[in-house]
N, CA, C, O and the ligand as a Tripos MOL2 file, in Angstrom:
@<TRIPOS>MOLECULE
protein
  241   239    61     0     0
PROTEIN
NO_CHARGES

@<TRIPOS>ATOM
      1 N         194.0090  109.4540    0.3000 N.3       1 MET1
      2 CA        193.7700  108.4340    1.3140 C.3       1 MET1
      3 C         192.3400  107.9190    1.1780 C.2       1 MET1
      4 O         191.3900  108.7010    1.1560 O.2       1 MET1
      5 N         192.1980  106.6180    1.0870 N.am      2 LYS2
      6 CA        190.9000  106.0130    0.8610 C.3       2 LYS2
      7 C         190.7170  104.8480    1.8280 C.2       2 LYS2
      8 O         191.4590  103.8670    1.7890 O.2       2 LYS2
      9 N         189.7340  104.9730    2.6810 N.am      3 GLU3
     10 CA        189.5200  103.9570    3.7120 C.3       3 GLU3
     11 C         188.1570  103.3010    3.5290 C.2       3 GLU3
     12 O         187.1340  103.9840    3.4740 O.2       3 GLU3
     13 N         188.1490  101.9920    3.4350 N.am      4 TYR4
     14 CA        186.9000  101.2580    3.2890 C.3       4 TYR4
     15 C         186.1120  101.3050    4.5940 C.2       4 TYR4
     16 O         186.6190  100.9420    5.6560 O.2       4 TYR4
     17 N         184.8620  101.7580    4.4970 N.am      5 VAL5
     18 CA        184.0370  101.8850    5.7010 C.3       5 VAL5
     19 C         183.0730  100.7180    5.8180 C.2       5 VAL5
     20 O         182.8960  100.1550    6.8980 O.2       5 VAL5
     21 N         182.4490  100.3540    4.6990 N.am      6 GLY6
     22 CA        181.4830   99.2680    4.7360 C.3       6 GLY6
     23 C         180.6790   99.2640    3.4470 C.2       6 GLY6
     24 O         181.0090   99.9690    2.4930 O.2       6 GLY6
     25 N         179.6260   98.4670    3.4290 N.am      7 ALA7
     26 CA        178.7980   98.3630    2.2400 C.3       7 ALA7
     27 C         177.4080   98.9040    2.5180 C.2       7 ALA7
     28 O         176.8840   98.7720    3.6240 O.2       7 ALA7
     29 N         176.8180   99.5150    1.4990 N.am      8 CYS8
     30 CA        175.4480   99.9910    1.5880 C.3       8 CYS8
     31 C         174.5380   98.8130    1.9300 C.2       8 CYS8
     32 O         174.6040   97.7660    1.2850 O.2       8 CYS8
     33 N         173.6980   98.9810    2.9330 N.am      9 VAL9
     34 CA        172.8640   97.8750    3.3910 C.3       9 VAL9
     35 C         171.7620   97.5480    2.3920 C.2       9 VAL9
     36 O         171.1250   96.4980    2.4870 O.2       9 VAL9
     37 N         171.5340   98.4470    1.4320 N.am     10 ARG10
     38 CA        170.4570   98.2000    0.4690 C.3      10 ARG10
     39 C         170.9730   97.6520   -0.8490 C.2      10 ARG10
     40 O         170.4670   96.6430   -1.3390 O.2      10 ARG10
     41 N         171.9730   98.3040   -1.4280 N.am     11 CYS11
     42 CA        172.4340   97.8640   -2.7480 C.3      11 CYS11
     43 C         173.8150   97.2130   -2.6780 C.2      11 CYS11
     44 O         174.2730   96.6300   -3.6610 O.2      11 CYS11
     45 N         174.4720   97.3050   -1.5430 N.am     12 GLY12
     46 CA        175.7260   96.6060   -1.3520 C.3      12 GLY12
     47 C         176.9460   97.2920   -1.9510 C.2      12 GLY12
     48 O         178.0360   96.7190   -1.9770 O.2      12 GLY12
     49 N         176.7630   98.5220   -2.4320 N.am     13 VAL13
     50 CA        177.8930   99.2370   -3.0010 C.3      13 VAL13
     51 C         178.9070   99.5650   -1.8940 C.2      13 VAL13
     52 O         178.5290   99.8450   -0.7560 O.2      13 VAL13
     53 N         180.1680   99.5270   -2.2400 N.am     14 LYS14
     54 CA        181.1950   99.7850   -1.2390 C.3      14 LYS14
     55 C         181.2830  101.2840   -0.9410 C.2      14 LYS14
     56 O         181.2730  102.1250   -1.8390 O.2      14 LYS14
     57 N         181.3690  101.5740    0.3360 N.am     15 ILE15
     58 CA        181.4300  102.9700    0.7600 C.3      15 ILE15
     59 C         182.7910  103.2380    1.3890 C.2      15 ILE15
     60 O         183.2500  102.5180    2.2750 O.2      15 ILE15
     61 N         183.4140  104.2980    0.8960 N.am     16 TYR16
     62 CA        184.7590  104.6440    1.3520 C.3      16 TYR16
     63 C         184.7580  106.0100    2.0040 C.2      16 TYR16
     64 O         183.8990  106.8550    1.7520 O.2      16 TYR16
     65 N         185.7460  106.1870    2.8450 N.am     17 CYS17
     66 CA        186.0110  107.5000    3.3990 C.3      17 CYS17
     67 C         187.2560  108.0300    2.7050 C.2      17 CYS17
     68 O         188.3530  107.4940    2.8680 O.2      17 CYS17
     69 N         187.0660  109.0950    1.9270 N.am     18 MET18
     70 CA        188.1740  109.6350    1.1640 C.3      18 MET18
     71 C         188.5420  111.0210    1.6770 C.2      18 MET18
     72 O         187.7630  111.9650    1.5510 O.2      18 MET18
     73 N         189.7080  111.1340    2.2450 N.am     19 ASP19
     74 CA        190.1830  112.4030    2.8010 C.3      19 ASP19
     75 C         189.1640  112.9980    3.7660 C.2      19 ASP19
     76 O         188.9390  114.2080    3.7750 O.2      19 ASP19
     77 N         188.5530  112.1450    4.5740 N.am     20 GLY20
     78 CA        187.5830  112.6050    5.5520 C.3      20 GLY20
     79 C         186.1800  112.7640    4.9930 C.2      20 GLY20
     80 O         185.2490  113.1020    5.7240 O.2      20 GLY20
     81 N         186.0280  112.5200    3.6970 N.am     21 PHE21
     82 CA        184.7150  112.6530    3.0740 C.3      21 PHE21
     83 C         184.1360  111.2850    2.7940 C.2      21 PHE21
     84 O         184.7200  110.4940    2.0530 O.2      21 PHE21
     85 N         182.9880  111.0070    3.3860 N.am     22 LEU22
     86 CA        182.3320  109.7140    3.2160 C.3      22 LEU22
     87 C         181.4390  109.7600    1.9770 C.2      22 LEU22
     88 O         180.5920  110.6450    1.8530 O.2      22 LEU22
     89 N         181.6260  108.8180    1.0690 N.am     23 ASN23
     90 CA        180.7740  108.8110   -0.1300 C.3      23 ASN23
     91 C         179.4800  108.0330    0.1110 C.2      23 ASN23
     92 O         179.0440  107.2320   -0.7160 O.2      23 ASN23
     93 N         178.8960  108.2940    1.2560 N.am     24 GLY24
     94 CA        177.6290  107.7020    1.6320 C.3      24 GLY24
     95 C         177.1910  108.3460    2.9330 C.2      24 GLY24
     96 O         177.7600  109.3490    3.3650 O.2      24 GLY24
     97 N         176.1750  107.7640    3.5530 N.am     25 THR25
     98 CA        175.6940  108.3230    4.8080 C.3      25 THR25
     99 C         175.5160  107.2130    5.8410 C.2      25 THR25
    100 O         175.2700  106.0580    5.4950 O.2      25 THR25
    101 N         175.6420  107.5780    7.0830 N.am     26 VAL26
    102 CA        175.4180  106.6350    8.1710 C.3      26 VAL26
    103 C         174.1140  107.0170    8.8620 C.2      26 VAL26
    104 O         173.9570  108.1430    9.3340 O.2      26 VAL26
    105 N         173.1830  106.0700    8.9150 N.am     27 ALA27
    106 CA        171.8930  106.3390    9.5430 C.3      27 ALA27
    107 C         172.0440  106.3900   11.0510 C.2      27 ALA27
    108 O         173.0890  106.0540   11.6090 O.2      27 ALA27
    109 N         170.9600  106.8240   11.6970 N.am     28 GLU28
    110 CA        170.9830  106.9750   13.1540 C.3      28 GLU28
    111 C         171.3050  105.6480   13.8330 C.2      28 GLU28
    112 O         171.9480  105.6130   14.8830 O.2      28 GLU28
    113 N         170.8470  104.5520   13.2160 N.am     29 ASN29
    114 CA        171.0710  103.2340   13.8090 C.3      29 ASN29
    115 C         172.4070  102.6300   13.3950 C.2      29 ASN29
    116 O         172.6940  101.4740   13.7050 O.2      29 ASN29
    117 N         173.2230  103.4130   12.6930 N.am     30 GLY30
    118 CA        174.5500  102.9470   12.3410 C.3      30 GLY30
    119 C         174.6370  102.2380   10.9970 C.2      30 GLY30
    120 O         175.7210  101.8240   10.5830 O.2      30 GLY30
    121 N         173.5040  102.0940   10.3110 N.am     31 GLU31
    122 CA        173.5230  101.4350    9.0120 C.3      31 GLU31
    123 C         174.0870  102.3650    7.9560 C.2      31 GLU31
    124 O         173.8840  103.5780    7.9930 O.2      31 GLU31
    125 N         174.8040  101.7650    7.0100 N.am     32 LEU32
    126 CA        175.4210  102.5400    5.9460 C.3      32 LEU32
    127 C         174.5310  102.5710    4.7110 C.2      32 LEU32
    128 O         173.9430  101.5600    4.3270 O.2      32 LEU32
    129 N         174.4450  103.7280    4.1040 N.am     33 TYR33
    130 CA        173.7210  103.8660    2.8450 C.3      33 TYR33
    131 C         174.5590  104.6840    1.8800 C.2      33 TYR33
    132 O         175.2320  105.6350    2.2800 O.2      33 TYR33
    133 N         174.5150  104.3060    0.5950 N.am     34 CYS34
    134 CA        175.0790  105.1870   -0.4090 C.3      34 CYS34
    135 C         174.1100  106.3540   -0.5860 C.2      34 CYS34
    136 O         172.9810  106.3090   -0.0990 O.2      34 CYS34
    137 N         174.5570  107.4000   -1.2850 N.am     35 PHE35
    138 CA        173.7000  108.5740   -1.4230 C.3      35 PHE35
    139 C         172.4040  108.2360   -2.1470 C.2      35 PHE35
    140 O         171.3380  108.7490   -1.8060 O.2      35 PHE35
    141 N         172.5060  107.3770   -3.1380 N.am     36 GLU36
    142 CA        171.3380  107.0260   -3.9280 C.3      36 GLU36
    143 C         170.2660  106.3600   -3.0570 C.2      36 GLU36
    144 O         169.0960  106.7410   -3.0940 O.2      36 GLU36
    145 N         170.6830  105.3690   -2.2800 N.am     37 CYS37
    146 CA        169.7330  104.6670   -1.4230 C.3      37 CYS37
    147 C         169.2640  105.5610   -0.2880 C.2      37 CYS37
    148 O         168.1230  105.4520    0.1610 O.2      37 CYS37
    149 N         170.1240  106.4280    0.1690 N.am     38 HIS38
    150 CA        169.7350  107.3510    1.2210 C.3      38 HIS38
    151 C         168.6140  108.2630    0.7320 C.2      38 HIS38
    152 O         167.6520  108.5140    1.4580 O.2      38 HIS38
    153 N         168.7380  108.7580   -0.4970 N.am     39 ASP39
    154 CA        167.6950  109.5980   -1.0720 C.3      39 ASP39
    155 C         166.3920  108.8290   -1.2120 C.2      39 ASP39
    156 O         165.3190  109.3380   -0.8860 O.2      39 ASP39
    157 N         166.4930  107.6080   -1.6960 N.am     40 LYS40
    158 CA        165.2910  106.7890   -1.8680 C.3      40 LYS40
    159 C         164.6410  106.5120   -0.5250 C.2      40 LYS40
    160 O         163.4170  106.4860   -0.4000 O.2      40 LYS40
    161 N         165.4810  106.3060    0.4710 N.am     41 ARG41
    162 CA        164.9700  106.0350    1.8060 C.3      41 ARG41
    163 C         164.1950  107.2400    2.3270 C.2      41 ARG41
    164 O         163.1340  107.0830    2.9310 O.2      41 ARG41
    165 N         164.7100  108.4150    2.1020 N.am     42 LEU42
    166 CA        164.0120  109.6220    2.5290 C.3      42 LEU42
    167 C         162.7150  109.7960    1.7650 C.2      42 LEU42
    168 O         161.6910  110.1610    2.3430 O.2      42 LEU42
    169 N         162.7570  109.5350    0.4580 N.am     43 GLU43
    170 CA        161.5480  109.6360   -0.3500 C.3      43 GLU43
    171 C         160.4790  108.6930    0.1660 C.2      43 GLU43
    172 O         159.3120  109.0680    0.2870 O.2      43 GLU43
    173 N         160.8790  107.4740    0.4660 N.am     44 ASN44
    174 CA        159.9250  106.4720    0.9140 C.3      44 ASN44
    175 C         159.2970  106.8360    2.2520 C.2      44 ASN44
    176 O         158.1290  106.5360    2.4980 O.2      44 ASN44
    177 N         160.0620  107.4710    3.1020 N.am     45 THR45
    178 CA        159.5230  107.8120    4.4070 C.3      45 THR45
    179 C         158.6550  109.0640    4.3350 C.2      45 THR45
    180 O         157.6880  109.2040    5.0840 O.2      45 THR45
    181 N         159.0120  109.9800    3.4160 N.am     46 GLU46
    182 CA        158.2520  111.2260    3.3200 C.3      46 GLU46
    183 C         156.9200  111.0300    2.6120 C.2      46 GLU46
    184 O         155.8850  111.5170    3.0650 O.2      46 GLU46
    185 N         156.9580  110.3180    1.5050 N.am     47 LYS47
    186 CA        155.7250  110.0890    0.7510 C.3      47 LYS47
    187 C         155.5920  108.5960    0.4600 C.2      47 LYS47
    188 O         155.9350  108.1180   -0.6220 O.2      47 LYS47
    189 N         155.0910  107.8870    1.4450 N.am     48 SER48
    190 CA        155.0440  106.4400    1.3500 C.3      48 SER48
    191 C         153.9270  105.9630    0.4310 C.2      48 SER48
    192 O         154.0330  104.8980   -0.1770 O.2      48 SER48
    193 N         152.8700  106.7390    0.3290 N.am     49 SER49
    194 CA        151.7280  106.2890   -0.4590 C.3      49 SER49
    195 C         151.8380  106.7090   -1.9190 C.2      49 SER49
    196 O         151.1490  106.1520   -2.7740 O.2      49 SER49
    197 N         152.6890  107.6770   -2.2140 N.am     50 ARG50
    198 CA        152.8160  108.1550   -3.5870 C.3      50 ARG50
    199 C         154.0130  107.5090   -4.2650 C.2      50 ARG50
    200 O         155.0930  107.4070   -3.6810 O.2      50 ARG50
    201 N         153.8120  107.0780   -5.4940 N.am     51 SER51
    202 CA        154.9220  106.5450   -6.2740 C.3      51 SER51
    203 C         155.2160  107.5070   -7.4170 C.2      51 SER51
    204 O         154.4370  107.6380   -8.3610 O.2      51 SER51
    205 N         156.3340  108.1600   -7.3090 N.am     52 SER52
    206 CA        156.6950  109.1530   -8.3200 C.3      52 SER52
    207 C         157.6370  108.5430   -9.3500 C.2      52 SER52
    208 O         158.7060  108.0330   -9.0160 O.2      52 SER52
    209 N         157.2180  108.6060  -10.5980 N.am     53 GLU53
    210 CA        158.0680  108.0960  -11.6700 C.3      53 GLU53
    211 C         159.0130  109.1750  -12.1820 C.2      53 GLU53
    212 O         159.9110  108.9000  -12.9770 O.2      53 GLU53
    213 N         158.8060  110.3910  -11.7250 N.am     54 ASP54
    214 CA        159.6400  111.4880  -12.1970 C.3      54 ASP54
    215 C         161.0450  111.3790  -11.6320 C.2      54 ASP54
    216 O         161.2320  111.1050  -10.4460 O.2      54 ASP54
    217 N         162.0140  111.5900  -12.4770 N.am     55 SER55
    218 CA        163.3930  111.5840  -12.0180 C.3      55 SER55
    219 C         163.7760  112.9360  -11.4280 C.2      55 SER55
    220 O         164.7120  113.0440  -10.6370 O.2      55 SER55
    221 N         163.0380  113.9550  -11.8280 N.am     56 GLU56
    222 CA        163.3250  115.2840  -11.2960 C.3      56 GLU56
    223 C         162.7180  115.4220   -9.9000 C.2      56 GLU56
    224 O         161.5970  114.9850   -9.6400 O.2      56 GLU56
    225 N         163.4820  116.0330   -9.0270 N.am     57 VAL57
    226 CA        162.9890  116.3020   -7.6870 C.3      57 VAL57
    227 C         162.7150  117.7970   -7.5930 C.2      57 VAL57
    228 O         163.6260  118.6250   -7.6230 O.2      57 VAL57
    229 N         161.4540  118.1050   -7.4800 N.am     58 ASN58
    230 CA        161.0730  119.5210   -7.4800 C.3      58 ASN58
    231 C         160.0690  119.7650   -6.3760 C.2      58 ASN58
    232 O         158.8890  120.0140   -6.6240 O.2      58 ASN58
    233 N         160.5480  119.6900   -5.1840 N.am     59 ASN59
    234 CA        159.6600  119.9220   -4.0460 C.3      59 ASN59
    235 C         159.5530  121.4110   -3.7470 C.2      59 ASN59
    236 O         160.5660  122.1070   -3.6660 O.2      59 ASN59
    237 N         158.3540  121.8880   -3.5870 N.am     60 SER60
    238 CA        158.1920  123.2930   -3.2480 C.3      60 SER60
    239 C         157.4380  123.4330   -1.9340 C.2      60 SER60
    240 O         157.2000  124.5510   -1.4750 O.2      60 SER60
    241 ZN        172.9930  101.8560   -1.9800 Zn       61 ZN61
@<TRIPOS>BOND
     1     1     2 1
     2     2     3 1
     3     3     4 2
     4     3     5 am
     5     5     6 1
     6     6     7 1
     7     7     8 2
     8     7     9 am
     9     9    10 1
    10    10    11 1
    11    11    12 2
    12    11    13 am
    13    13    14 1
    14    14    15 1
    15    15    16 2
    16    15    17 am
    17    17    18 1
    18    18    19 1
    19    19    20 2
    20    19    21 am
    21    21    22 1
    22    22    23 1
    23    23    24 2
    24    23    25 am
    25    25    26 1
    26    26    27 1
    27    27    28 2
    28    27    29 am
    29    29    30 1
    30    30    31 1
    31    31    32 2
    32    31    33 am
    33    33    34 1
    34    34    35 1
    35    35    36 2
    36    35    37 am
    37    37    38 1
    38    38    39 1
    39    39    40 2
    40    39    41 am
    41    41    42 1
    42    42    43 1
    43    43    44 2
    44    43    45 am
    45    45    46 1
    46    46    47 1
    47    47    48 2
    48    47    49 am
    49    49    50 1
    50    50    51 1
    51    51    52 2
    52    51    53 am
    53    53    54 1
    54    54    55 1
    55    55    56 2
    56    55    57 am
    57    57    58 1
    58    58    59 1
    59    59    60 2
    60    59    61 am
    61    61    62 1
    62    62    63 1
    63    63    64 2
    64    63    65 am
    65    65    66 1
    66    66    67 1
    67    67    68 2
    68    67    69 am
    69    69    70 1
    70    70    71 1
    71    71    72 2
    72    71    73 am
    73    73    74 1
    74    74    75 1
    75    75    76 2
    76    75    77 am
    77    77    78 1
    78    78    79 1
    79    79    80 2
    80    79    81 am
    81    81    82 1
    82    82    83 1
    83    83    84 2
    84    83    85 am
    85    85    86 1
    86    86    87 1
    87    87    88 2
    88    87    89 am
    89    89    90 1
    90    90    91 1
    91    91    92 2
    92    91    93 am
    93    93    94 1
    94    94    95 1
    95    95    96 2
    96    95    97 am
    97    97    98 1
    98    98    99 1
    99    99   100 2
   100    99   101 am
   101   101   102 1
   102   102   103 1
   103   103   104 2
   104   103   105 am
   105   105   106 1
   106   106   107 1
   107   107   108 2
   108   107   109 am
   109   109   110 1
   110   110   111 1
   111   111   112 2
   112   111   113 am
   113   113   114 1
   114   114   115 1
   115   115   116 2
   116   115   117 am
   117   117   118 1
   118   118   119 1
   119   119   120 2
   120   119   121 am
   121   121   122 1
   122   122   123 1
   123   123   124 2
   124   123   125 am
   125   125   126 1
   126   126   127 1
   127   127   128 2
   128   127   129 am
   129   129   130 1
   130   130   131 1
   131   131   132 2
   132   131   133 am
   133   133   134 1
   134   134   135 1
   135   135   136 2
   136   135   137 am
   137   137   138 1
   138   138   139 1
   139   139   140 2
   140   139   141 am
   141   141   142 1
   142   142   143 1
   143   143   144 2
   144   143   145 am
   145   145   146 1
   146   146   147 1
   147   147   148 2
   148   147   149 am
   149   149   150 1
   150   150   151 1
   151   151   152 2
   152   151   153 am
   153   153   154 1
   154   154   155 1
   155   155   156 2
   156   155   157 am
   157   157   158 1
   158   158   159 1
   159   159   160 2
   160   159   161 am
   161   161   162 1
   162   162   163 1
   163   163   164 2
   164   163   165 am
   165   165   166 1
   166   166   167 1
   167   167   168 2
   168   167   169 am
   169   169   170 1
   170   170   171 1
   171   171   172 2
   172   171   173 am
   173   173   174 1
   174   174   175 1
   175   175   176 2
   176   175   177 am
   177   177   178 1
   178   178   179 1
   179   179   180 2
   180   179   181 am
   181   181   182 1
   182   182   183 1
   183   183   184 2
   184   183   185 am
   185   185   186 1
   186   186   187 1
   187   187   188 2
   188   187   189 am
   189   189   190 1
   190   190   191 1
   191   191   192 2
   192   191   193 am
   193   193   194 1
   194   194   195 1
   195   195   196 2
   196   195   197 am
   197   197   198 1
   198   198   199 1
   199   199   200 2
   200   199   201 am
   201   201   202 1
   202   202   203 1
   203   203   204 2
   204   203   205 am
   205   205   206 1
   206   206   207 1
   207   207   208 2
   208   207   209 am
   209   209   210 1
   210   210   211 1
   211   211   212 2
   212   211   213 am
   213   213   214 1
   214   214   215 1
   215   215   216 2
   216   215   217 am
   217   217   218 1
   218   218   219 1
   219   219   220 2
   220   219   221 am
   221   221   222 1
   222   222   223 1
   223   223   224 2
   224   223   225 am
   225   225   226 1
   226   226   227 1
   227   227   228 2
   228   227   229 am
   229   229   230 1
   230   230   231 1
   231   231   232 2
   232   231   233 am
   233   233   234 1
   234   234   235 1
   235   235   236 2
   236   235   237 am
   237   237   238 1
   238   238   239 1
   239   239   240 2
@<TRIPOS>SUBSTRUCTURE
     1 MET1         2 RESIDUE 1 A MET
     2 LYS2         6 RESIDUE 1 A LYS
     3 GLU3        10 RESIDUE 1 A GLU
     4 TYR4        14 RESIDUE 1 A TYR
     5 VAL5        18 RESIDUE 1 A VAL
     6 GLY6        22 RESIDUE 1 A GLY
     7 ALA7        26 RESIDUE 1 A ALA
     8 CYS8        30 RESIDUE 1 A CYS
     9 VAL9        34 RESIDUE 1 A VAL
    10 ARG10       38 RESIDUE 1 A ARG
    11 CYS11       42 RESIDUE 1 A CYS
    12 GLY12       46 RESIDUE 1 A GLY
    13 VAL13       50 RESIDUE 1 A VAL
    14 LYS14       54 RESIDUE 1 A LYS
    15 ILE15       58 RESIDUE 1 A ILE
    16 TYR16       62 RESIDUE 1 A TYR
    17 CYS17       66 RESIDUE 1 A CYS
    18 MET18       70 RESIDUE 1 A MET
    19 ASP19       74 RESIDUE 1 A ASP
    20 GLY20       78 RESIDUE 1 A GLY
    21 PHE21       82 RESIDUE 1 A PHE
    22 LEU22       86 RESIDUE 1 A LEU
    23 ASN23       90 RESIDUE 1 A ASN
    24 GLY24       94 RESIDUE 1 A GLY
    25 THR25       98 RESIDUE 1 A THR
    26 VAL26      102 RESIDUE 1 A VAL
    27 ALA27      106 RESIDUE 1 A ALA
    28 GLU28      110 RESIDUE 1 A GLU
    29 ASN29      114 RESIDUE 1 A ASN
    30 GLY30      118 RESIDUE 1 A GLY
    31 GLU31      122 RESIDUE 1 A GLU
    32 LEU32      126 RESIDUE 1 A LEU
    33 TYR33      130 RESIDUE 1 A TYR
    34 CYS34      134 RESIDUE 1 A CYS
    35 PHE35      138 RESIDUE 1 A PHE
    36 GLU36      142 RESIDUE 1 A GLU
    37 CYS37      146 RESIDUE 1 A CYS
    38 HIS38      150 RESIDUE 1 A HIS
    39 ASP39      154 RESIDUE 1 A ASP
    40 LYS40      158 RESIDUE 1 A LYS
    41 ARG41      162 RESIDUE 1 A ARG
    42 LEU42      166 RESIDUE 1 A LEU
    43 GLU43      170 RESIDUE 1 A GLU
    44 ASN44      174 RESIDUE 1 A ASN
    45 THR45      178 RESIDUE 1 A THR
    46 GLU46      182 RESIDUE 1 A GLU
    47 LYS47      186 RESIDUE 1 A LYS
    48 SER48      190 RESIDUE 1 A SER
    49 SER49      194 RESIDUE 1 A SER
    50 ARG50      198 RESIDUE 1 A ARG
    51 SER51      202 RESIDUE 1 A SER
    52 SER52      206 RESIDUE 1 A SER
    53 GLU53      210 RESIDUE 1 A GLU
    54 ASP54      214 RESIDUE 1 A ASP
    55 SER55      218 RESIDUE 1 A SER
    56 GLU56      222 RESIDUE 1 A GLU
    57 VAL57      226 RESIDUE 1 A VAL
    58 ASN58      230 RESIDUE 1 A ASN
    59 ASN59      234 RESIDUE 1 A ASN
    60 SER60      238 RESIDUE 1 A SER
    61 ZN61       241 GROUP 0 **** ****
């Protein structure tokens, strides 16, 4: 079962609910994000002044 929920507000990718599993996230304000944009959004809010070119995420 695959139900269309909406589009990522940042990249516009379609987000579906599959068997109760959403392939994205819903923000507190109700906006939809895919996982990729959601991660970037968290990165931007956590370290706004630093620009990391590393693809690896190794927070300690
Ligand atoms: Zn996205």
